[in-house]
N, CA and C atoms as a LAMMPS dump frame, in Angstrom:
ITEM: TIMESTEP
0
ITEM: NUMBER OF ATOMS
357
ITEM: BOX BOUNDS ff ff ff
-5.0000000000000000e+02 5.0000000000000000e+02
-5.0000000000000000e+02 5.0000000000000000e+02
-5.0000000000000000e+02 5.0000000000000000e+02
ITEM: ATOMS id mol type element x y z
1 1 1 N -11.304 16.19 -5.939
2 1 2 C -9.996 15.699 -5.035
3 1 3 C -9.091 15.371 -6.083
4 2 1 N -9.951 13.92 -6.924
5 2 2 C -9.031 13.335 -7.872
6 2 3 C -8.61 13.978 -9.113
7 3 1 N -9.206 15.182 -9.805
8 3 2 C -8.593 15.845 -10.898
9 3 3 C -7.327 17.177 -10.041
10 4 1 N -8.174 17.754 -8.91
11 4 2 C -6.997 18.088 -8.541
12 4 3 C -5.523 17.686 -8.032
13 5 1 N -5.594 16.306 -7.285
14 5 2 C -4.843 15.521 -7.708
15 5 3 C -3.378 15.068 -8.305
16 6 1 N -4.358 14.603 -9.086
17 6 2 C -3.88 14.354 -10.725
18 6 3 C -2.861 15.802 -11.361
19 7 1 N -3.309 16.686 -11.463
20 7 2 C -3.458 17.824 -12.406
21 7 3 C -1.979 18.559 -11.566
22 8 1 N -1.875 18.03 -9.465
23 8 2 C -0.562 18.277 -9.322
24 8 3 C 0.101 17.087 -9.255
25 9 1 N 0.111 15.785 -9.666
26 9 2 C 1.002 14.827 -9.702
27 9 3 C 1.739 15.387 -11.37
28 10 1 N 0.654 16.106 -12.328
29 10 2 C 1.28 15.82 -13.461
30 10 3 C 2.205 17.149 -13.314
31 11 1 N 2.15 18.148 -12.182
32 11 2 C 3.389 19.04 -12.054
33 11 3 C 4.164 18.727 -11.949
34 12 1 N 3.72 17.634 -10.076
35 12 2 C 5.185 17.382 -10.082
36 12 3 C 5.12 15.942 -9.67
37 13 1 N 5.586 14.798 -11.2
38 13 2 C 5.482 13.709 -10.797
39 13 3 C 6.368 12.856 -9.873
40 14 1 N 7.317 13.56 -9.538
41 14 2 C 7.953 12.467 -8.905
42 14 3 C 7.986 12.467 -7.453
43 15 1 N 7.209 13.248 -7.11
44 15 2 C 6.533 13.325 -5.301
45 15 3 C 5.525 12.254 -5.243
46 16 1 N 5.87 10.973 -4.364
47 16 2 C 5.703 10.159 -3.925
48 16 3 C 4.458 10.434 -2.759
49 17 1 N 4.562 11.533 -2.431
50 17 2 C 3.409 11.828 -0.915
51 17 3 C 2.323 12.125 -2.222
52 18 1 N 1.854 12.573 -2.935
53 18 2 C 0.729 13.477 -3.926
54 18 3 C 0.066 12.202 -4.485
55 19 1 N 0.935 11.305 -4.756
56 19 2 C 0.834 9.499 -5.185
57 19 3 C -0.068 8.847 -4.065
58 20 1 N 0.193 8.627 -2.782
59 20 2 C -0.103 8.551 -1.64
60 20 3 C -1.602 9.329 -0.874
61 21 1 N -1.599 9.826 -1.147
62 21 2 C -3.312 10.833 -0.731
63 21 3 C -3.593 10.749 -2.258
64 22 1 N -3.386 10.565 -3.415
65 22 2 C -4.717 10.239 -4.277
66 22 3 C -5.141 9.172 -3.869
67 23 1 N -3.666 7.975 -3.781
68 23 2 C -4.368 6.486 -3.783
69 23 3 C -5.406 6.86 -1.639
70 24 1 N -5.186 7.46 -1.272
71 24 2 C -6.429 7.344 -0.289
72 24 3 C -7.248 7.92 -0.561
73 25 1 N -7.361 9.417 -1.247
74 25 2 C -8.832 9.684 -1.491
75 25 3 C -9.668 8.149 -2.682
76 26 1 N -8.808 7.435 -3.064
77 26 2 C -9.407 6.46 -4.025
78 26 3 C -9.944 5.751 -3.217
79 27 1 N -8.797 5.27 -1.821
80 27 2 C -9.29 4.494 -0.785
81 27 3 C -10.831 4.593 0.234
82 28 1 N -10.827 5.428 0.002
83 28 2 C -12.133 6.23 0.989
84 28 3 C -13.247 6.343 0.257
85 29 1 N -12.626 6.854 -1.326
86 29 2 C -14.463 6.43 -2.493
87 29 3 C -14.798 5.112 -2.69
88 30 1 N -13.866 3.694 -2.064
89 30 2 C -14.004 2.08 -2.297
90 30 3 C -13.456 1.729 -3.79
91 31 1 N -12.653 2.466 -4.829
92 31 2 C -11.66 2.4 -5.641
93 31 3 C -10.593 1.734 -5.514
94 32 1 N -10.222 0.176 -4.359
95 32 2 C -8.976 -0.151 -4.005
96 32 3 C -7.845 -0.562 -5.158
97 33 1 N -8.615 -0.609 -6.116
98 33 2 C -7.567 -1.015 -7.163
99 33 3 C -6.249 0.203 -7.875
100 34 1 N -7.324 0.786 -8.442
101 34 2 C -6.686 2.176 -8.451
102 34 3 C -5.738 3.078 -7.09
103 35 1 N -6.487 2.515 -6.004
104 35 2 C -5.968 3.096 -4.377
105 35 3 C -4.221 2.292 -4.272
106 36 1 N -4.423 0.953 -4.883
107 36 2 C -3.237 -0.129 -4.799
108 36 3 C -2.413 0.53 -6.123
109 37 1 N -2.937 1.224 -7.311
110 37 2 C -1.478 0.818 -8.043
111 37 3 C -1.168 2.91 -7.666
112 38 1 N -2.198 3.547 -7.05
113 38 2 C -1.156 4.392 -6.612
114 38 3 C -0.122 4.844 -5.453
115 39 1 N -0.502 3.121 -4.2
116 39 2 C 0.143 3.324 -3.515
117 39 3 C 1.476 2.327 -4.288
118 40 1 N 1.524 2.099 -4.567
119 40 2 C 2.846 1.507 -5.548
120 40 3 C 3.577 1.92 -5.957
121 41 1 N 2.456 3.114 -7.331
122 41 2 C 3.117 4.496 -7.621
123 41 3 C 3.948 5.298 -6.611
124 42 1 N 3.219 5.031 -5.784
125 42 2 C 4.336 6.224 -4.532
126 42 3 C 5.71 5.58 -3.646
127 43 1 N 5.111 4.126 -4.145
128 43 2 C 6.992 3.33 -3.499
129 43 3 C 7.845 3.599 -4.428
130 44 1 N 7.939 2.73 -5.757
131 44 2 C 7.871 3.169 -6.762
132 44 3 C 9.367 4.303 -6.507
133 45 1 N 8.688 5.275 -6.05
134 45 2 C 9.18 6.791 -6.305
135 45 3 C 10.069 7.044 -5.343
136 46 1 N 9.359 5.955 -3.902
137 46 2 C 10.5 6.321 -2.492
138 46 3 C 10.014 5.22 -2.169
139 47 1 N 11.315 3.612 -2.375
140 47 2 C 10.715 2.439 -2.09
141 47 3 C 11.353 2.534 -0.214
142 48 1 N 10.875 3.474 0.655
143 48 2 C 11.546 3.514 2.107
144 48 3 C 10.395 4.19 2.587
145 49 1 N 9.099 4.073 2.611
146 49 2 C 8.197 4.637 2.271
147 49 3 C 7.376 3.552 3.024
148 50 1 N 7.369 3.722 4.41
149 50 2 C 6.451 2.884 4.81
150 50 3 C 5.232 3.216 4.825
151 51 1 N 5.323 3.768 5.164
152 51 2 C 3.618 4.797 5.154
153 51 3 C 2.386 3.383 3.777
154 52 1 N 3.518 4.074 2.358
155 52 2 C 3.142 4.114 1.041
156 52 3 C 2.973 2.162 2.08
157 53 1 N 3.681 1.641 2.019
158 53 2 C 3.725 -0.478 1.908
159 53 3 C 2.709 -0.504 3.08
160 54 1 N 1.96 0.485 4.093
161 54 2 C 1.238 0.002 4.847
162 54 3 C -0.366 0.479 4.116
163 55 1 N -0.451 1.382 3.543
164 55 2 C -1.708 2.233 3.013
165 55 3 C -1.495 0.579 1.797
166 56 1 N -0.83 0.185 0.921
167 56 2 C -0.7 -0.474 0.349
168 56 3 C -1.555 -2.1 0.147
169 57 1 N -1.024 -2.678 1.64
170 57 2 C -1.55 -3.417 2.479
171 57 3 C -2.937 -3.855 2.551
172 58 1 N -3.527 -2.303 3.213
173 58 2 C -4.584 -2.007 3.488
174 58 3 C -5.387 -2.321 2.147
175 59 1 N -4.96 -1.034 1.372
176 59 2 C -6.008 -1.778 0.138
177 59 3 C -6.029 -3.369 -0.898
178 60 1 N -5.107 -3.705 -0.461
179 60 2 C -4.937 -4.718 -1.14
180 60 3 C -5.748 -6.199 -0.04
181 61 1 N -5.916 -5.878 0.905
182 61 2 C -6.652 -6.616 2.172
183 61 3 C -8.002 -6.485 1.436
184 62 1 N -8.306 -5.294 0.834
185 62 2 C -9.838 -4.831 0.598
186 62 3 C -10.365 -5.796 -0.394
187 63 1 N -8.87 -5.712 -1.749
188 63 2 C -8.68 -7.037 -2.944
189 63 3 C -8.453 -8.552 -2.873
190 64 1 N -8.313 -8.865 -1.272
191 64 2 C -8.638 -9.744 -0.794
192 64 3 C -6.959 -10.969 -1.583
193 65 1 N -6.264 -9.739 -1.466
194 65 2 C -4.87 -10.054 -2.196
195 65 3 C -4.378 -10.043 -1.203
196 66 1 N -4.305 -11.653 0.035
197 66 2 C -3.975 -11.462 1.61
198 66 3 C -2.172 -11.586 1.451
199 67 1 N -1.803 -12.282 0.482
200 67 2 C -0.423 -13.06 0.352
201 67 3 C 0.017 -11.871 0.044
202 68 1 N 0.464 -11.116 -0.882
203 68 2 C 0.664 -9.906 -1.273
204 68 3 C 0.514 -8.238 0.321
205 69 1 N -0.488 -8.576 0.525
206 69 2 C -1.144 -7.495 1.45
207 69 3 C 0.491 -7.524 2.406
208 70 1 N 0.015 -9.103 3.491
209 70 2 C 1.176 -9.257 4.33
210 70 3 C 3.1 -9.479 3.41
211 71 1 N 3.028 -8.991 2.302
212 71 2 C 4.254 -8.645 2.305
213 71 3 C 4.486 -7.518 2.199
214 72 1 N 3.425 -6.999 2.126
215 72 2 C 3.725 -5.161 2.128
216 72 3 C 3.542 -4.882 3.752
217 73 1 N 3.277 -4.806 3.772
218 73 2 C 3.07 -4.884 5.252
219 73 3 C 4.435 -5.507 6.014
220 74 1 N 5.301 -6.622 6.013
221 74 2 C 6.824 -7.421 6.687
222 74 3 C 7.428 -5.914 5.849
223 75 1 N 7.35 -5.342 4.189
224 75 2 C 8.212 -4.639 4.1
225 75 3 C 8.049 -3.412 4.979
226 76 1 N 6.953 -2.907 5.363
227 76 2 C 6.758 -1.745 6.311
228 76 3 C 7.59 -1.831 7.351
229 77 1 N 7.253 -3.231 8.304
230 77 2 C 8.067 -3.777 9.555
231 77 3 C 9.603 -3.13 9.564
232 78 1 N 10.679 -3.63 7.961
233 78 2 C 11.344 -3.624 8.383
234 78 3 C 11.983 -1.984 8.155
235 79 1 N 10.823 -1.317 7.431
236 79 2 C 11.669 0.027 7.468
237 79 3 C 11.069 1.405 9.031
238 80 1 N 10.636 0.969 9.724
239 80 2 C 10.166 1.457 10.764
240 80 3 C 11.152 1.38 11.956
241 81 1 N 11.356 1.875 12.7
242 81 2 C 12.11 2.123 13.885
243 81 3 C 11.039 0.681 15.426
244 82 1 N 12.309 -0.506 15.721
245 82 2 C 11.722 -1.374 16.514
246 82 3 C 10.782 -1.081 18.036
247 83 1 N 11.124 -0.186 18.438
248 83 2 C 10.755 0.493 19.23
249 83 3 C 9.501 1.026 19.397
250 84 1 N 8.842 1.187 17.756
251 84 2 C 7.76 2.388 18.042
252 84 3 C 6.218 1.917 18.083
253 85 1 N 5.445 2.595 18.01
254 85 2 C 4.102 2.063 18.598
255 85 3 C 4.184 1.731 16.874
256 86 1 N 4.406 2.438 15.99
257 86 2 C 4.064 1.554 13.995
258 86 3 C 4.438 0.438 14.509
259 87 1 N 5.71 -0.355 14.705
260 87 2 C 6.228 -1.481 15.079
261 87 3 C 5.234 -2.141 15.035
262 88 1 N 4.704 -2.139 16.392
263 88 2 C 3.972 -2.83 17.233
264 88 3 C 2.405 -3.114 16.738
265 89 1 N 2.227 -1.695 15.754
266 89 2 C 0.763 -1.334 14.809
267 89 3 C 0.879 -2.92 13.629
268 90 1 N 2.663 -3.076 13.436
269 90 2 C 2.193 -3.656 12.077
270 90 3 C 2.453 -5.587 12.798
271 91 1 N 3.514 -5.406 13.534
272 91 2 C 3.392 -6.887 14.033
273 91 3 C 1.668 -7.084 14.09
274 92 1 N 1.326 -6.438 14.823
275 92 2 C -0.53 -6.394 15
276 92 3 C -1.14 -7.415 13.937
277 93 1 N -0.891 -6.147 12.727
278 93 2 C -1.67 -6.334 11.667
279 93 3 C -1.17 -7.868 10.523
280 94 1 N 0.265 -8.072 10.866
281 94 2 C 0.754 -9.057 10.077
282 94 3 C 0.465 -10.623 10.87
283 95 1 N -0.194 -10.764 11.734
284 95 2 C -0.241 -11.785 12.614
285 95 3 C -2.26 -11.832 12.428
286 96 1 N -3.3 -10.415 11.695
287 96 2 C -4.167 -10.411 11.573
288 96 3 C -4.513 -11.562 9.989
289 97 1 N -2.811 -10.821 9.538
290 97 2 C -3.387 -11.151 8.048
291 97 3 C -2.888 -12.191 7.682
292 98 1 N -1.749 -12.858 8.718
293 98 2 C -1.241 -14.35 8.727
294 98 3 C -2.565 -15.264 8.615
295 99 1 N -3.594 -15.11 9.568
296 99 2 C -4.892 -15.71 9.581
297 99 3 C -5.624 -15.836 8.413
298 100 1 N -5.359 -14.695 7.9
299 100 2 C -6.113 -14.46 6.514
300 100 3 C -5.566 -15.301 5.674
301 101 1 N -4.212 -15.195 6.239
302 101 2 C -3.38 -16.149 4.341
303 101 3 C -3.991 -17.464 4.028
304 102 1 N -3.384 -17.98 3.122
305 102 2 C -4.069 -19.497 2.871
306 102 3 C -4.803 -19.122 1.717
307 103 1 N -6.163 -18.834 1.766
308 103 2 C -6.929 -17.813 1.291
309 103 3 C -7.215 -17.109 0.474
310 104 1 N -7.773 -18.005 -0.958
311 104 2 C -7.576 -17.715 -2.283
312 104 3 C -7.857 -15.88 -2.494
313 105 1 N -6.497 -15.628 -3.421
314 105 2 C -6.564 -14.142 -3.735
315 105 3 C -7.214 -14.115 -4.616
316 106 1 N -7.935 -12.697 -4.665
317 106 2 C -8.918 -12.653 -6.51
318 106 3 C -7.88 -12.654 -7.406
319 107 1 N -8.594 -12.992 -8.169
320 107 2 C -7.578 -12.643 -9.555
321 107 3 C -7.734 -11.702 -10.647
322 108 1 N -9.139 -11.178 -10.424
323 108 2 C -10.057 -10.398 -11.471
324 108 3 C -9.089 -9.082 -11.653
325 109 1 N -9.896 -9.095 -10.159
326 109 2 C -8.504 -7.136 -9.519
327 109 3 C -6.941 -6.542 -9.491
328 110 1 N -6.52 -7.839 -9.877
329 110 2 C -4.807 -7.288 -9.615
330 110 3 C -4.089 -5.652 -9.494
331 111 1 N -4.137 -5.037 -9.327
332 111 2 C -3.395 -3.999 -9.436
333 111 3 C -1.923 -4.39 -10.676
334 112 1 N -1.307 -3.254 -11.179
335 112 2 C -1.011 -3.225 -12.062
336 112 3 C 0.322 -3.008 -11.933
337 113 1 N 1.074 -3.454 -10.82
338 113 2 C 2.089 -3.281 -9.892
339 113 3 C 3.027 -4.29 -9.844
340 114 1 N 4.701 -3.483 -9.4
341 114 2 C 5.042 -5.695 -8.511
342 114 3 C 6.044 -4.521 -7.821
343 115 1 N 5.833 -5.114 -6.203
344 115 2 C 6.308 -4.301 -5.075
345 115 3 C 7.594 -4.737 -5.671
346 116 1 N 8.629 -3.973 -4.671
347 116 2 C 9.834 -4.07 -4.62
348 116 3 C 10.686 -5.443 -4.55
349 117 1 N 12.226 -6.28 -4.376
350 117 2 C 11.575 -7.412 -3.645
351 117 3 C 12.147 -6.252 -2.362
352 118 1 N 11.731 -7.379 -1.213
353 118 2 C 11.484 -6.838 0.375
354 118 3 C 12.861 -7.599 1.017
355 119 1 N 13.687 -6.787 1.61
356 119 2 C 14.69 -7.079 2.073
357 119 3 C 14.908 -7.702 3.147
């Protein structure tokens, strides 16, 4: 699956959805660093892709990067409708991650991207 999505990305390099899907494949194989990098690339291609921010946060939690995960959740929150189920879910995730914040973030396996500025 990884090879197939990599080939598809080579054919369509500006597709954020292909990167999101490839990130999902990495995530389910427990390669959270590669997943986070793919989600970050999807975000760079479409800075209003709420699902990519959500998935990035999930990968960052697995990497114990709680403060960065919280920022990704907050960005996703600003991209979804306030009366949606997604908004409620994100509020719950932010509450959970807030209780985790303050724990030291891992430094060994940091994704090699930067989040766009939070607006």
